[in-house]
N, C-alpha and C positions, 0 to 999 in steps of 0.2 A: 770493333763492331761494324757490321755492314749497314750502310745507308745508301740512299739513292745518289747523293752527291759524291760520296766516296767511290761508288762504282763508276759514275760518269768520268771522274778524274782518272781512275785506274784504266778505263777503256781507252783514254786518249794516249796514255803511255803505259801499255801493258807490260809489266815486269813480272818475272816468275815469283810466285809467293802464295801464301795461304792466309785468309782472314776469317776468323770465326764470327758467326752471327750470335749476337748476345741474347736474342729473344727465343730462338728455337735450339734446344740442347742437341749438340752433335752436328748442326748444320754449319756449312762453311762455303766460301768461294775460293777457287784456286785457278792459277795460271801455271801450267806445267812448263818445264824447261823446253825451250825451242818452239813454244807455241804462243799465240797472242789471245786466244779465246778465254774468256772468263766463264768458268763452269761452276754451277751450284751443285753441291753434294751434301749428303747426310750420312753420318756414321751411326750405327745402331747395333744392338746385340739381341738375338732371338735364339732361345734355347741354348744359351752359353756360346753361341757362334757369332763372332763379329762380322759385320758386313757393311758395305758402302753402297748407297743407291744414288744414281744420277737424278738430278731434279730439273735440268735444262741448262741452256747457255744464254748468258747475258749479251745483248739486250733483248734477244728474241723472247726470252723468259724474264719477266720483271722480278724484282725482289719480292714483291707482294705475292706473285704467283708461285714463286719457289717456296715461300714460307707456307702457303696453303698446302702445297704438296707435302712438305716436311711435316706439317701438322697432322695431315691425314695418316702419314706413316706412324707418327707417335700414337695416334688413336688406335690404329691396327695393332700395334705392339701392346697397348694397354688391354686390348680385347683378346690377347693371346694368339693373334694371327700373324703369319709370316708375310711381310710386305711383298716379297718376291712372288709368292703364290697369288696374292691379291692382285698384283699387277698382271700376272698371266691370265687370271680369270677376267679381268677388265678387258684385256686385249681380245680374248675369245668371246666376249659378251656373256660371261658366266657370273655376273654380279649376284644374281639371285639363285645361287646353287641350292638345291633341295637338301633336306636332311637325308640320312641313309634310310630312315623309315619311309620317307616319301618316295625316294628313288626305287627302293625295293618293291613298294606297292605298285608303282607305275610299271615296273618290269614284269611283275606277276600278271597284271591285267592285260598289258599290251603284247607281251612276248610269251611268257611261260604257259599261261592257260590255253594258248592257241595250239600248243604241241603236246601238253600233258593231258591225256584223256582219262587216265586212271585216277579216281578220286582219292584213294588211299595214298598213292604216290604224291599227289598234289598236296594233300594235308601234311604228309611227312616233311616235304621240302619247305613248305611255308612255316611250319613249326620250328624247323632248324634255323631258318633265317631270322625268325622272331627271337630265338634264343640269343643269337649274335647281337641283334639290335637292342637287347635289354641294356647293354653296357655302352654302346656307341651309336645307337639309332637316332638320338636327338642331335648329333653333330652333323654339320654340313658335310656332304659326301666329298667335296673338294678338300676338306681339312683333314680327312682321315688318312693316316699314313700306314705303312706296313707294320711297324711295331704295335700300333693301336689294334689293328685287325688281328694280328697274331695273338695278342693278349686276350682278345675276346673269344678266341677259338681254343685256347689251351684246356679249359675245363671239359669241353666236348671231346678233345683228343684224348684226354685221360680216360674218358669213359669208353670211347670207341674211335680208333684211328681211321677206320673206314668211314664212319659217319662224319668226322671232321673233314676228311679229304673230299667227300661228296659235297658237303656244304660249301667248302672253299671253291669248288668248281662252279657252283651257282653264283657265288659272290664275284668270281671272275666275269661271268656273264652279265651280272648286274652293273658292274663298273664299266664294262665295254659298252653296254647299252647307254649309260650316262655319257660316256665320251662321244658316242655317235650323235647325241642330241645337244652337245656343248654344255652339258650340265656339270661335268667335271673334266679335268685335264689329264689324269693319270689313273692307272689301275694298280692300287696297292696289293690287291689279292693275287695278281699274277706274279709279283716279285717274291712271294712267300710260298709258292705252290710246291717247291721241292722239300719244304719242311713238313708238309702234310700229305703224305702218300698213303694210299690204301695198302694194307698188307697183301701179300700174294695169296690168292684164294687157294684153299686146300682142295685137293681132288675129292670128288664125291665118293663116299664109301660104297663099295659094291663087292659082291661075291662073284668071282669069275669061274671057279671050277664047278664042274657039273654036279658032283656029289654035294658040295656046299649049297649050290642053288636049289637042288632038290630038297634038301633038308630044310632050308629057309622057307621055301614055299609051303611045305607040309606043316611047319610050325606056325606060320602066320595063318594059314587056313584053319588050323586046329584051335586057334584062339577064338573063344566064344564071341560071335558078332552077328549082325544082321546079314541076310543073304545078299542084299545089295552091296554091302561092304566087301564081301568075297568077290563079287563081280567087279567092283571098282579096282580091287587089287590086281586081278588077272588082266582086265581090259587095259589098265595102265601099263602093266608089264609088257604086254604084246604090242601096244601102240608105240611105245618109246617116246611118247609126247610128254610135255610138261604137265605136271599134275593139275595145275590151274586150268589147262585147256580141257582136261577130261572131267574134273569134278563139276565144272560149270556148264557141261554140255547140255544141249537141248535136242529133243526128238526131231524137230524140223530141220536139224543140220545133217541128219542121216539120210543118205540116198541109197535105199536098198537095191535098186536096180543097177546103179553104177558101182555099188560097193565102195562108196566114198563117204567119209565123215568130213564135212566142210566146216572147219573151225574159223569163225570170223576174226578179222584183224584185231578187233578191240579186246579179245581175250588172249592174244598172243603176247609174248615178251617184246618190248620195244628194243630194236637194235641200237647200238651206239650212234650209228649214222643212218639217217633215213627214217621213214615212217614205219609203223607196224604193218606186217604182211599177213594175209590170210594163210592158213595152213591146211592142206588137204591130206587126210590120213586114209590110206587104202585099208579096206576091211577084208582080211583073209577069211577063209571059211570058218575058222574058229571064232573070230570076232562076231560074225553073223549069228552063230549059235548063241554066244554069250549075250549079245544085245537082244535077241528074241526072248531069252530067258528073263532078262532084265525088264523087257517090255510087259511081261506078265505081272511084274511087281509094281512098276512105276509108270506104266504106259499112259495112265489117265492124267498124269502131271506133265507140264511142259518140259521140266528138267528130267534128265536121265537119272540123276541122283538127288531127288528133292529133300528138303530139310525145312524145319520150322525156323531156321535162322533168318536174319533180316535179308540176306542175299537170296533166299529161296532155294538154295542148293547146299550140298555138303561142303564143308570147309576143306581146303587142300591139306590142312593139318590132320584130318581124320585118318588118312592112311599112314601118315608118318607116326602118329601116336600108336596105331595098332602094331606096326612093325617093331617099334621100340618096346611095347609091352610084351611082345612075343619073344623078347630076349635078344633083339638085334640092334640095339642102340649102339652107334659107333661102328657097326659092322656092315649094315646095309642102309643106304639112304634112298629115299623115293627118287631123287634125281639121278641116282646111280643106275636106275633101270636103263637109261639111255646109253650109259657106258657099257652095260652088259650087252645090249643089242649091238652096239658098234663093235665091241671087241669080238663077239662071236662071229658076226657076219664078215668082218675083215679077215679074221683068221681062217674061217672055213671056205669063204667064197671070194677071197681077195684076188684069186687068179682070174675071175671073170672081169670083163671089161667094165670100167667106170664104177666099180663097187664102192670105193672109198668116197667118191663124190656123191653117189646116190644115197649112201648111208648118212652123210652130213645133211643132205636135204631132207631125208626122212625124219631126222631129229630136229628139223627146223633150225639148223645152223647154216650160216653162210659160208660156203667153201672159201678158203683163203688162198692168196698167192696170185701171181701175174696171170697164170693160166685161167684161174677162176674169173678174173675181171673180164676176159674176152669170151669165155665159154658160158653162154646163158641157157644152155640146155638143162631142163629139169629132170631128165632121165626117168620119166614117170613109169615107163614099162619096166625098167630095171628095179625101181622102187617096189613095184607090186610083187615082182618075183622074190625079192629079198624079204619083204614083209611076210610072205607066205612061208619061206624057209624058216624065219624066226618064230612064227606062230607054231609051225610043226615042232620045232625044238622045245618051245615052252610047254606045249601039250604033253610032250614026252616026259616032262619033269613033274607033272601033276600026280598026286597020290591017289586019285580016283578019276573016272571018266570025265572029260571036259563037259559033256552035256548035262552032268549032274550039278554043275556050279550054279548057285542061285536057287536051287530046288531044295526042299527039305530033305535032310539026310539023317 
């Protein structure tokens, strides 16, 4: 048994050996072969793994001080904590590590809400994080390991691999945020990212042959609907823009003189890197005719396509539903309009300079590759020419004169 008197005598003639302390289980003092220093240590087991922790060197560390350290380790073990992680937190001044609930709330307020302007997206992300926190949210963020986090995401992955992967991406951000503030010392979400990957996206369904396109347009227009829905269909097809940009359009975004539709940044899709960007859509002669027909119907409203819905405008699902009911579910997707535009223009006018890059920008996609990094030209003149070529082509597919669209037939 260790006593102050025994330690003093041992220090005078330090011989290699080990003496157990009778008051603290697992604690002992040791002099190793070839050394003279008396070191205090404690052996313990955490999660079936045996470990040894240094407590200090005698006489710099007294027997009483070593026993206090050993007692604290015993208390940590009784609370289910890993003494090594506790020591790391103490070293980094992370004694008061927040729970995952608290850390996630702080990240949402200080980081996420500053970049997420879309309310639906914000709600979707916060709900996913809350789902994970149901099982582990009350645990300290520093105590959460990879197996715990993985287990909390399995049910979500069974429901949707993409949803789980996107949620894990936000959890990576949350733990990185905690590390930057010394609120936790590791990122368990990062270590399991390879187990939660989004499936490769399927290509948007679209009809590319002229006869098929002609029949699809005739069938969709033949489906009984309001005149403004006919106009939404063809305006979307000619523009090549995302349906959300078109359905939420406002009359004050249209410049008749410049023949430009100025889509504000808040209604465009956020790119993976960087902020949302405004999107300018050129209005070829056909679009001007269609918009003037539409103005006769909805011109008194602020929106091009008004609705009694909470948003004040038609849902972007309206056109998708109409196409499906016309018999083209799984054959033609609303997002496929952009593929139709790109395929046609690149095939027919690819020999013209900068066609590929101009078409990418027309579709509000960022051109890729090293060349695109240094080439900041927006090729607006080329875009306008190509948009007119595409509008001419679409007009040739219509089953009746374009000027009759939106009017009673």
